[in-house]
C-alpha positions, 0 to 999 in steps of 0.5 A: 482693334475690335472695332476696326475688324468689325468695320471691315466685316461690315464694310464688305457686307454693306458693299455687297448689299449696295451692289445688289441694290443699286445694280450696275451703277454700283460697279461704276467707280468713275461715274456717279450721277448726282443729278439723277439722284437729286432730280426728283427731290429737288424738282418737287421742292422747287415747285413749292418754292415757285410761289414762295414770297421773300421773308427776311430778318426785318419781318421779325423783331425781338425786344431782346435784341440790342440791334436794329430792324436790319440786324440779324439776331440770335441767342446762345443755344445752350444758355438758360435762366439760372434757377437760383437767380431767375432775373440774373445772367443766364447759365450754360448747359452744354448741348441742351438747347433752350426752347425759349430762345429767339430763333426767327432770324435763323429760321428765315435764313435757313428758309432763304438757304433752302429756297436759293439752293433748291431753285438754283439746283432745279435750274442745273437739272432742267436749264429752265430759267423760270426757277431763277426768275423766282429766286432773284426777288429773294436775293434782292430782298435780303441784300438790296431792297432798302426796306428788307435787307440784312446788314452785312455784319453779325454784331448781335448773334448768339447773345446771352441774356444778362451777359453779352449783346452778341458774340463772335461765336454767332458767326457760325449762324451764317453758314446758311448763307453759303448755299445762297452764295453758291446759287449766285455763282450759278446765276453768274456762270449762266448769265441769268442775272443783270450786272447791276444786281449781281454787283450789289449782291457781291458787294454785300458779300464782300462787306460781310467777308471783310467784317468777319476777317477784320472785326474782333468778333470775326477774329475771335471766331476764326481763332476759337478752335473746334468746329467754330474755326472750321466753320469760319474758314468754310464760310470765308472760303465760299464768300471769297470764291463768290467775290474772287478774293484770292487773298482770303482763298489763299489764307483759308487754304493755309489755315486748313493745312497749318491750323485746322487739320493738325490741331483739330484731328487726332492720329486716328482721324477723330476730332477730340474737341468734339468728342469731349462734348455732350453731343460728340456724334453730331458734332463729329459729323458736323466738323467732318462735313465742314472740313470736306467742304473746305477741301471741296471749295479750295482744291485745285490741280495744284493744291489738292486739299483732299490729298494734303497730309501733315507730317504726322500723317493726318489727312481728310481721308483719315477723318472719313475712315474714322467716322464711316463705320459709325455712320454705317452702324451707329450702334458701335459708337464707342463714345457717349451718346449725344444728350439730345437728337441722338436718334436723328443722326446720321442724315445725308452728310456731304462729307461722304459725297465729296470724299467719295468723289475725290477718292473714287470711293464707291462705298462712300458714295453709296453710303451718302446715297443711302442716307436720308436727304430730307429731314424736318427737325430744326436742330438737324437742319441747323447743323447741315448747311450743305443740303444742295450738293449740285451747287458744290460740284 
């Protein structure tokens, strides 16, 4: 109760300061100009990416991968050599990232995500097709070109030395393809891509969507629980949106209502499975971002997931109310601090933008605007798949 009272006091103070800082804009509850907010940041990055060359998974080969040159490969983040058996199977240290893991494929996928999201957002802002012209070669390299394409599967993701060559849990790595899919939707909506290329890209995403919904790895990830199940649904929803797969869209909507929200959120709006981890703050923010992204993608006039409430009172607004005081003031976080990267959170979490727009909540919108939009640390970027909000609005 003390936390709630303190939060109300802080909320009033924050709101007053934001009103003074942002002036008239903070008084407009029905209008929030995300384009103007994003313009300088996006166009600065876009100029750099106009000269970027495509790089895909085929540029980096790990001799530890059981797959081929076209297969995405990554290793379990929290798995380390056993000091008591150095040549034996790795052991798990939850929350502690092994710096010797192979991360090159993840890094180039994140780069691809940023190039796609930035150039498509630059087009939204300027309507200048030069940005799209430079994006299309990257899309072809990843999804079409014979020498450089990535296979539409994740058989070798999150491998563990001495244990497994890949795991369903590795499907979380492709959250960084969501904004690529969103960028393709921008191209399609504005007739900026030829039909043959569009067909081939969509065919790749259809194949991958089919893989994550039918392969044992995909099913294991869907049913894993905690943030992994949320991220499965988030990805499946975005890829189904691109490929017009109504069956999967409907499934993800029902999964959110009947599984994710009731099973992962507690009566206070927290996510117990994340709060029990060694990085409870970062994982709670990550899960809330993913939950609100699902609502953003799947909500419509006849199915508003932002407003959906379970019989026992759980909804996404409760999740925003739970986390927002700790984003405003991390010092009041009542749980343990994250074992790594505690000082790097929070950043500009999309949950407060999507929730602020959905609920016309100016405090959430201004909170989102006040947070850091560009950050360099790879671990933070890895857990922030939504970095180009214009693609989602």
